[in-house]
N, C-alpha and C positions, 0 to 999 in steps of 0.2 A: 092532432097527434102525429108526429113524424114518425114514420116507419123506416127503421136503420136496417141494412145489409146487415145480415147475420153470417158469422165467419166462425167456423170450427178450427181451431188450431191444435193439432195433434203433435206433442212433442213433450218427450220425458224428461229433459234437463229444464229444471225450474226458471233457471236465470234467462236462458235462451225463450221459453213460452212465455215470461213474464215480458221481456221485452219485445216480443211481436204483440202480446196483448196490449201493451203501452202504446205502440207506433199505431196502431189499427184503432184503438179506443180513442185516441186523441185526434183522429182524422174522421170520426163519426160513425165507425162501424162496431156492431156489436159483436162481443167475442165470448164464445164458450170454449172449454179446453179439455183436451183428454191425453192421458199419459200412456195409454194402452191401444193397440190396435181393435181389441173386442169390445173395449169402452166405447171408441170411436164410432164403430159400426152401429151400436145401439144408440148413440146420440145422432146419428145421420138419420134415422128412422124416427127417432123420437122429437127433435128439435128441429129437424127441415132447414140446416142452413143454406146459404147462398153458395159458399165457396169452403174449400178445404185447405189448409195450409199444413203441409205434411212432411216430418222428419220420417226419413227411412231406417233410423236405427232405434225401433220399438222394442221394449222388453219382452213382448210375448209373440211377436212375429215380425217378420221383415216388411218394410212399408210397402215393398212392390205387390208384395200378396194383397195387402190391403187396399192397392190400386186395383188390382185384378178382381177382387171380390166387389169393391164398388162398381166398377165398370160393366159386370155383368147384369146390372140392374138400373143403373142410372148413369146420365150424363153431366152429373154435377161436376162443375169445375175443381179441378185440383191442380195446386202449387206446390212442387217438392220445394222444400229448403234443407238441405242436407250439407252435411261435411264431407260427403263422398264426391270427390272431384273426377273421378276415373271416367273417361268416354263413355265405357260400356256401361255403367251405372246410369248416366245421363240417359242414353240411347234406349237402355231396357225400360226404364221409366216413362219415358216420352212414347215409346211404342206399346206400351201397356195400356195408354190412355191418359197420363199426365199432361196437364195443360202447358205447364211450364216446369222451369227446373232453375231454381237459385243454389249458388254454392256458397255456403258460409266461409268467411264471415260476407254480410251482404249489408248495403246502405239502406237507410229508412225509404229514401226516395225511390230507390229501384224496386222496393217491397210493395210500395203503395203503386207504382206504375203498373206492375205485372197484375196486381189485385184489380184495378180498374179495367184494365184490358179483359181480364177473366170474366169479370160480372157483366161487362158490356157485352161480350159475345153471347152470354146466356140471355140478355136482354132482346139482342136481336134474332136469336134462334139459330136458323142454319147460318154458316159462316159466311155466306155470299149474298144473303138476303136484302140487305142493304143496298149493295151493288145492283141487284135486280131492278130496283126501285128507281135507282138514280142513274143507272148506266155508267156510272164513272167512281174511281177511287181517286182521292187525291190526299197528297200528305207533302206539305210544303209546296214546293215548285214542281213536284211529280204528279202526273195526271195519267191514269190508266184508262182511256176511252174503249171499255167493252164493246160497245156497238160497232166502233171502226176497226177493233182489234189493234189500236195505237197506243203507245206510250211516249208522252210527252213531257219536255222539262223546259220549264219557262215558254210554253206554248209551241215549242217546236217539236216537231215528229222524230224521234230518235232513230227510227227506220231498223227496229229489230227484227231478227229473221223469225220465222214461225215458232221454233222451239225455245228462242229467248223469250218471246212473248208469253209463250205458255208458262213458263217458268214464273217470271214476274206476275202475271196474273193469278196463279195459284198462290205464290206468295201473300199476295196481295188479299186474298180472301179469307187468309187467317193471319192478317197483320197484327203484330204485338206477339205471336206465338211463334216458338222453335218449331220448325218442320223437319225432321230427320233426313239424312240423304236416301236412306230406304223407301221411306213415304212418298218422297219426291219422286223417287225413281219408279215406283209402283203407279203411282197416280199418272204420271206423264208418258212412261215408255211401256209399262206392263211387265208382268214378271219374267217375259222372256228377254228382257234387258240384259245384254252381254258387257255393256262398256263400263260398269260399276259406276264409283264415284266420280271416274274421270271426265265422263260426259257432262256431268254437273259442274265441275271446276272449268272447263274449256269454257262453256256455255257462260258461266258467272263471270269469267274474266271478261270476256266481250261485253256482257251487259254493263257491268261496271264501267268500263271504258265509253260507254255511250251514253250511262246517265248520270255518272257521279262526276262531280268537278274534279276531285281528288280520288281516284279507284283505291289507293292505299288509304284513305280515310272516310269510308263510306259514310253516307247520310241516310241512304234509303233501305239497303239490304246489308244485314251484318251477319258475320260469319260466327257461328258456336263452332269454334274447333273440335274436330273430331266428331262431331254431331249432327250438325246441318246449318239450315239458313234462317234467318228472322227480317220479316219486312217491319221497317218502322211502322207504329201505328198511324191510322189515316187521321185527317181533320175532322171534327166533330162537324 
């Protein structure tokens, strides 16, 4: 008997809920649905899904409150799929513990890619556990050698500065997931940082100049405008 990953879709618009269910079911996932936040909380406990796909505009509570509640007792991955496109909504959801954020309308390919990343991270446990064993992260022609503290493209050392290396290494630990500016700043420079997002932008411009063939069309590190950065998912 094949055990399929179970996904809870929390969406009160029937057409959207049915669309997501159809996409996921056609690709081998088991799907259960809820239309209210309170119903979703009950189903999380009783059905133990591997992933939540969550709309923020629920009839009985705001989706961010559901994220806050879920995060108080479990690390179950959450992908927000919402019509809210303002940066502040994305940042709030991600900072509260959502693993990813897709804005409606979305493509089926993008939804499935984000689902695969979130479930894979659950299988791996700690975000960097695979890298601890291998000592390397690889995505296409990009390689991060954690033992040597080097980033290579096509086998050639990109000669990143210490700060540039730290940024790339941290993004790779969470490859496929959006890391907000605040998260990156806290992790890399601590709460005393006074440079704001500018320090990230300057470093990122230098990083892209060194690792990307065309910095204007990056292959490895993507900007989620107004929110943060995302490293491409690593090779299996």
